[in-house]
ZATI-163200 format. One record per residue (C-alpha): residue in three letters; chain; x, y, z. Coordinates in pm, 1 decimal. Each point is the difference from the previous one (the first is absolute). Example, Ala and Ser with C-alpha at 12.3 -4.5 7.8 and 13.67 -1.06 7.14 Angstrom:
2
<type ALA | mol A | X 1230.0 | Y -450.0 | Z 780.0>
<type SER | mol A | X 137.0 | Y 344.0 | Z -66.0>
REM end
This chain:
220
<type UNK | mol A | X 3.5 | Y -17.1 | Z -2.4>
<type UNK | mol A | X 134.5 | Y 367.6 | Z -101.6>
<type UNK | mol A | X -72.5 | Y 264.5 | Z 267.9>
<type UNK | mol A | X -31.6 | Y 374.8 | Z -87.7>
<type UNK | mol A | X 275.3 | Y 59.8 | Z 229.4>
<type UNK | mol A | X 232.1 | Y -167.5 | Z -255.8>
<type UNK | mol A | X -138.8 | Y 193.5 | Z -304.3>
<type UNK | mol A | X 86.1 | Y 342.2 | Z -130.2>
<type UNK | mol A | X -137.6 | Y 286.3 | Z 189.6>
<type UNK | mol A | X -326.8 | Y 141.7 | Z -117.1>
<type UNK | mol A | X 61.9 | Y 384.7 | Z -72.0>
<type UNK | mol A | X -388.1 | Y 68.7 | Z 23.3>
<type UNK | mol A | X -143.4 | Y -292.2 | Z 184.3>
<type UNK | mol A | X -375.5 | Y 130.8 | Z -99.9>
<type UNK | mol A | X 57.0 | Y -125.5 | Z -351.5>
<type UNK | mol A | X 96.9 | Y -343.2 | Z 100.7>
<type UNK | mol A | X 279.9 | Y -226.7 | Z -120.0>
<type UNK | mol A | X -153.6 | Y -88.3 | Z -339.2>
<type UNK | mol A | X 18.1 | Y 352.5 | Z -128.1>
<type UNK | mol A | X 355.2 | Y 44.4 | Z 146.0>
<type UNK | mol A | X 94.8 | Y -316.7 | Z -204.1>
<type UNK | mol A | X -146.5 | Y 130.8 | Z -297.1>
<type UNK | mol A | X 198.1 | Y 336.9 | Z 52.6>
<type UNK | mol A | X 315.0 | Y -200.1 | Z 12.7>
<type UNK | mol A | X -78.0 | Y -191.4 | Z -315.3>
<type UNK | mol A | X -40.0 | Y 307.5 | Z -178.7>
<type UNK | mol A | X 325.1 | Y 154.3 | Z 96.2>
<type UNK | mol A | X 171.3 | Y -343.6 | Z -151.3>
<type UNK | mol A | X -174.4 | Y 51.7 | Z -328.1>
<type UNK | mol A | X 261.8 | Y 36.7 | Z -278.3>
<type UNK | mol A | X -149.8 | Y 294.8 | Z -218.4>
<type UNK | mol A | X -144.1 | Y 332.2 | Z 101.2>
<type UNK | mol A | X -319.0 | Y -55.5 | Z -191.9>
<type UNK | mol A | X -61.4 | Y -337.0 | Z 188.0>
<type UNK | mol A | X 48.6 | Y 178.8 | Z 332.8>
<type UNK | mol A | X -224.7 | Y 271.0 | Z -112.4>
<type UNK | mol A | X -289.9 | Y -245.9 | Z -95.9>
<type UNK | mol A | X 24.2 | Y -177.7 | Z 326.7>
<type UNK | mol A | X 43.7 | Y 329.9 | Z 226.6>
<type UNK | mol A | X -345.8 | Y 106.6 | Z -148.9>
<type UNK | mol A | X -149.0 | Y -332.2 | Z 56.7>
<type UNK | mol A | X 131.3 | Y 10.0 | Z 351.2>
<type UNK | mol A | X -138.1 | Y 336.5 | Z 71.9>
<type UNK | mol A | X -349.4 | Y -92.3 | Z -104.2>
<type UNK | mol A | X 12.3 | Y -308.4 | Z 208.6>
<type UNK | mol A | X 116.5 | Y 190.4 | Z 301.9>
<type UNK | mol A | X -298.7 | Y 237.9 | Z -65.0>
<type UNK | mol A | X -227.3 | Y -315.7 | Z -8.3>
<type UNK | mol A | X 135.4 | Y -117.8 | Z 336.3>
<type UNK | mol A | X -18.5 | Y 324.2 | Z 155.2>
<type UNK | mol A | X -345.3 | Y 155.1 | Z -125.2>
<type UNK | mol A | X -19.2 | Y 251.3 | Z 290.4>
<type UNK | mol A | X 293.9 | Y 178.0 | Z -170.7>
<type UNK | mol A | X -240.2 | Y 136.0 | Z -287.2>
<type UNK | mol A | X -184.0 | Y 212.3 | Z 253.1>
<type UNK | mol A | X 333.2 | Y 200.0 | Z 66.1>
<type UNK | mol A | X 122.5 | Y 282.1 | Z -234.6>
<type UNK | mol A | X 253.1 | Y -94.1 | Z -258.3>
<type UNK | mol A | X -37.4 | Y -365.2 | Z 85.8>
<type UNK | mol A | X 175.5 | Y -106.1 | Z -311.6>
<type UNK | mol A | X 323.5 | Y 194.7 | Z 77.5>
<type UNK | mol A | X 7.4 | Y -155.9 | Z 367.6>
<type UNK | mol A | X -18.2 | Y -353.5 | Z -176.8>
<type UNK | mol A | X 298.8 | Y 89.6 | Z -179.6>
<type UNK | mol A | X 180.0 | Y 146.1 | Z 278.2>
<type UNK | mol A | X -80.6 | Y -324.8 | Z 194.0>
<type UNK | mol A | X 135.5 | Y -206.9 | Z -306.5>
<type UNK | mol A | X 318.0 | Y 198.5 | Z 49.7>
<type UNK | mol A | X 24.8 | Y -61.6 | Z 353.1>
<type UNK | mol A | X -69.6 | Y -382.6 | Z -36.9>
<type UNK | mol A | X 293.1 | Y -33.9 | Z -252.9>
<type UNK | mol A | X 232.0 | Y 137.2 | Z 273.8>
<type UNK | mol A | X 31.8 | Y 349.4 | Z -196.6>
<type UNK | mol A | X 162.8 | Y -179.7 | Z -273.0>
<type UNK | mol A | X -243.9 | Y -47.8 | Z -312.3>
<type UNK | mol A | X 96.0 | Y 95.8 | Z -345.8>
<type UNK | mol A | X -352.8 | Y 60.8 | Z -165.6>
<type UNK | mol A | X -158.7 | Y 281.0 | Z -178.5>
<type UNK | mol A | X -238.8 | Y 123.8 | Z 271.0>
<type UNK | mol A | X -274.8 | Y 259.1 | Z -95.1>
<type UNK | mol A | X 91.5 | Y 169.0 | Z 341.0>
<type UNK | mol A | X 339.0 | Y 94.1 | Z 105.6>
<type UNK | mol A | X 139.4 | Y -236.4 | Z 268.5>
<type UNK | mol A | X 60.1 | Y 161.7 | Z 339.8>
<type UNK | mol A | X 335.5 | Y -11.1 | Z 151.3>
<type UNK | mol A | X 109.6 | Y -194.2 | Z 312.8>
<type UNK | mol A | X 49.2 | Y 352.0 | Z 168.3>
<type UNK | mol A | X -354.9 | Y 113.1 | Z -75.3>
<type UNK | mol A | X -161.3 | Y -338.1 | Z 119.6>
<type UNK | mol A | X 186.9 | Y 9.0 | Z 315.2>
<type UNK | mol A | X -43.6 | Y 360.7 | Z 75.7>
<type UNK | mol A | X -164.6 | Y 78.4 | Z 319.0>
<type UNK | mol A | X -324.1 | Y 168.9 | Z -12.7>
<type UNK | mol A | X 2.3 | Y 370.9 | Z 121.6>
<type UNK | mol A | X -96.1 | Y 51.3 | Z 357.6>
<type UNK | mol A | X -357.0 | Y 103.4 | Z 40.8>
<type UNK | mol A | X -73.5 | Y 312.5 | Z 177.6>
<type UNK | mol A | X -218.2 | Y -9.9 | Z 313.3>
<type UNK | mol A | X -321.8 | Y 204.3 | Z -17.6>
<type UNK | mol A | X 17.1 | Y 346.5 | Z 99.9>
<type UNK | mol A | X -291.0 | Y -33.2 | Z 245.8>
<type UNK | mol A | X 176.2 | Y -132.2 | Z 305.8>
<type UNK | mol A | X -32.1 | Y 49.5 | Z 392.4>
<type UNK | mol A | X -309.8 | Y 200.1 | Z 102.1>
<type UNK | mol A | X -116.8 | Y 37.4 | Z -346.4>
<type UNK | mol A | X -14.6 | Y -332.9 | Z -146.2>
<type UNK | mol A | X -372.7 | Y -75.9 | Z 60.2>
<type UNK | mol A | X -89.3 | Y 283.0 | Z -256.6>
<type UNK | mol A | X 100.7 | Y -220.8 | Z -294.3>
<type UNK | mol A | X 142.2 | Y 106.3 | Z -345.8>
<type UNK | mol A | X -315.6 | Y 121.0 | Z -129.8>
<type UNK | mol A | X 13.9 | Y 301.6 | Z 233.5>
<type UNK | mol A | X 359.9 | Y 65.0 | Z -121.6>
<type UNK | mol A | X -119.4 | Y 18.6 | Z -352.1>
<type UNK | mol A | X -304.7 | Y 230.9 | Z 79.6>
<type UNK | mol A | X 236.6 | Y 221.5 | Z 167.1>
<type UNK | mol A | X 218.6 | Y 15.9 | Z -292.4>
<type UNK | mol A | X -312.2 | Y 68.2 | Z -207.2>
<type UNK | mol A | X -104.9 | Y 273.3 | Z 217.8>
<type UNK | mol A | X 326.1 | Y 158.7 | Z -16.8>
<type UNK | mol A | X 6.8 | Y 27.8 | Z -371.1>
<type UNK | mol A | X -355.7 | Y 162.4 | Z -15.9>
<type UNK | mol A | X -17.9 | Y 368.7 | Z -58.6>
<type UNK | mol A | X -156.8 | Y 191.9 | Z 298.0>
<type UNK | mol A | X -375.7 | Y -5.4 | Z -7.3>
<type UNK | mol A | X -305.4 | Y -198.6 | Z 121.7>
<type UNK | mol A | X 87.2 | Y -333.4 | Z -181.2>
<type UNK | mol A | X 335.1 | Y 16.3 | Z 189.6>
<type UNK | mol A | X -167.6 | Y 84.5 | Z 327.4>
<type UNK | mol A | X -251.4 | Y -257.8 | Z -32.2>
<type UNK | mol A | X 269.4 | Y -255.7 | Z -61.6>
<type UNK | mol A | X 195.8 | Y 99.7 | Z 302.0>
<type UNK | mol A | X -302.7 | Y -42.5 | Z 219.3>
<type UNK | mol A | X -72.7 | Y -338.1 | Z -149.0>
<type UNK | mol A | X 354.4 | Y -95.0 | Z 85.8>
<type UNK | mol A | X -31.2 | Y 116.5 | Z 338.9>
<type UNK | mol A | X -337.3 | Y -173.8 | Z 90.6>
<type UNK | mol A | X 142.9 | Y -345.5 | Z -159.5>
<type UNK | mol A | X 309.3 | Y 49.9 | Z 217.9>
<type UNK | mol A | X -209.0 | Y 64.6 | Z 320.1>
<type UNK | mol A | X -204.3 | Y -329.7 | Z -74.9>
<type UNK | mol A | X 313.9 | Y -205.1 | Z -76.5>
<type UNK | mol A | X 161.3 | Y 125.7 | Z 328.1>
<type UNK | mol A | X -329.4 | Y -87.4 | Z 216.5>
<type UNK | mol A | X -26.5 | Y -344.1 | Z -163.4>
<type UNK | mol A | X 370.6 | Y -73.0 | Z 53.9>
<type UNK | mol A | X 41.7 | Y 127.9 | Z 342.4>
<type UNK | mol A | X -339.6 | Y -72.9 | Z 124.9>
<type UNK | mol A | X -52.3 | Y 332.8 | Z 181.0>
<type UNK | mol A | X -121.0 | Y 370.3 | Z -107.8>
<type UNK | mol A | X 245.2 | Y 222.6 | Z -149.4>
<type UNK | mol A | X 2.8 | Y 370.5 | Z 33.3>
<type UNK | mol A | X 12.1 | Y 198.2 | Z -310.2>
<type UNK | mol A | X 302.7 | Y 189.9 | Z 83.8>
<type UNK | mol A | X 184.4 | Y -329.0 | Z -7.6>
<type UNK | mol A | X -127.6 | Y -52.3 | Z -360.1>
<type UNK | mol A | X 98.4 | Y 326.4 | Z -103.8>
<type UNK | mol A | X 344.9 | Y -40.8 | Z 129.0>
<type UNK | mol A | X 36.5 | Y -326.5 | Z -179.3>
<type UNK | mol A | X -140.6 | Y 145.4 | Z -318.7>
<type UNK | mol A | X 276.8 | Y 282.9 | Z 45.5>
<type UNK | mol A | X 282.1 | Y -268.3 | Z 46.1>
<type UNK | mol A | X -107.4 | Y -231.0 | Z -288.3>
<type UNK | mol A | X -39.1 | Y 306.3 | Z -248.3>
<type UNK | mol A | X 333.5 | Y 153.2 | Z 149.7>
<type UNK | mol A | X -191.6 | Y 309.6 | Z 77.5>
<type UNK | mol A | X -174.4 | Y 33.2 | Z -324.0>
<type UNK | mol A | X -333.7 | Y -74.9 | Z 101.6>
<type UNK | mol A | X -144.0 | Y 177.9 | Z 318.6>
<type UNK | mol A | X -341.6 | Y -20.1 | Z 161.3>
<type UNK | mol A | X 71.7 | Y 179.8 | Z 293.9>
<type UNK | mol A | X -252.0 | Y 285.1 | Z -115.1>
<type UNK | mol A | X -270.3 | Y -260.2 | Z 68.9>
<type UNK | mol A | X -132.2 | Y -7.8 | Z 355.5>
<type UNK | mol A | X -102.1 | Y -343.9 | Z -43.5>
<type UNK | mol A | X -72.0 | Y -279.8 | Z -266.4>
<type UNK | mol A | X -375.0 | Y -5.5 | Z 103.1>
<type UNK | mol A | X -28.7 | Y 364.6 | Z -122.5>
<type UNK | mol A | X 141.3 | Y -72.9 | Z -340.7>
<type UNK | mol A | X -261.4 | Y -4.2 | Z -297.9>
<type UNK | mol A | X 57.0 | Y -371.0 | Z -51.5>
<type UNK | mol A | X -30.5 | Y -110.1 | Z 342.7>
<type UNK | mol A | X -326.0 | Y 228.0 | Z 54.2>
<type UNK | mol A | X -146.5 | Y -158.9 | Z -338.9>
<type UNK | mol A | X 76.0 | Y -347.9 | Z 137.4>
<type UNK | mol A | X -149.2 | Y 91.6 | Z 340.3>
<type UNK | mol A | X -314.4 | Y 137.3 | Z -133.4>
<type UNK | mol A | X -50.6 | Y -307.0 | Z -211.8>
<type UNK | mol A | X 60.3 | Y -226.8 | Z 297.5>
<type UNK | mol A | X -242.9 | Y 227.5 | Z 173.9>
<type UNK | mol A | X -282.1 | Y -43.0 | Z -235.9>
<type UNK | mol A | X 50.6 | Y -368.7 | Z 6.7>
<type UNK | mol A | X -12.7 | Y -18.1 | Z 372.7>
<type UNK | mol A | X -317.8 | Y 207.1 | Z -4.8>
<type UNK | mol A | X -176.3 | Y -227.1 | Z -223.3>
<type UNK | mol A | X 109.9 | Y -308.4 | Z 208.5>
<type UNK | mol A | X -125.2 | Y 191.2 | Z 308.4>
<type UNK | mol A | X -335.8 | Y 69.1 | Z -173.3>
<type UNK | mol A | X -39.8 | Y -344.9 | Z -93.0>
<type UNK | mol A | X 85.7 | Y -137.7 | Z 352.4>
<type UNK | mol A | X -252.5 | Y 242.5 | Z 140.6>
<type UNK | mol A | X -281.4 | Y -107.7 | Z -226.7>
<type UNK | mol A | X 86.7 | Y -369.4 | Z 81.1>
<type UNK | mol A | X -54.0 | Y 63.7 | Z 375.1>
<type UNK | mol A | X -320.0 | Y 198.8 | Z -49.1>
<type UNK | mol A | X -118.0 | Y -309.5 | Z -207.8>
<type UNK | mol A | X 84.9 | Y -229.0 | Z 279.9>
<type UNK | mol A | X -178.7 | Y 217.1 | Z 262.2>
<type UNK | mol A | X -317.8 | Y 17.2 | Z -218.0>
<type UNK | mol A | X -22.4 | Y -391.3 | Z -7.5>
<type UNK | mol A | X 78.2 | Y -25.1 | Z 370.4>
<type UNK | mol A | X -271.0 | Y 237.8 | Z 89.8>
<type UNK | mol A | X -235.2 | Y -182.7 | Z -238.0>
<type UNK | mol A | X 55.4 | Y -336.9 | Z 154.5>
<type UNK | mol A | X -32.7 | Y 148.6 | Z 366.9>
<type UNK | mol A | X -338.9 | Y 156.9 | Z -95.9>
<type UNK | mol A | X -125.1 | Y -312.5 | Z -145.2>
<type UNK | mol A | X 95.7 | Y -222.9 | Z 299.5>
<type UNK | mol A | X -191.9 | Y 260.2 | Z 249.0>
<type UNK | mol A | X -329.1 | Y -74.2 | Z -199.6>
REM end
């Protein structure tokens, strides 16, 4: 019995030993025409064995790169794509930067930063003022949900100034509840609560009428 430990090392185990052997056979062919023909056939076979690659961008290019890796970076064929160098393949990816929102601001999320940048770019006017108030209201909601406690508006104003590098300022507003957006929301909620209260009162009156009717009937 022949064990895998005694066989040549697989350069890409996900393709299996059969494809590795085909690539080795391709390298041994005498003429370049024969190697080209077999290389194209191997790439098609690799695509059939790994259909999930078809969902990726430039999957054909990736298959040819994988073919070159399987050959040990030594394959003399006419590839439709330039083969990568060993240095390019072994190059480590660039270190990813940490998100800007850290520490006490992390619970606001990236969307708040994007909205702040958008508000900074707008010209002074009603649209910019409305967007700043939307940002502040959402910051307050995020703060309350994350910290599970009520936050003073002054804290939101300070955080907004810090995140915008002093380019957005709401210190001229006494509180978020007095802004146009908050007032509109509260007025809408008030109407809804008023309707709910009226419905509850009507239900209570109907129940009282039924109770009085049954009491008078029993007395007779």
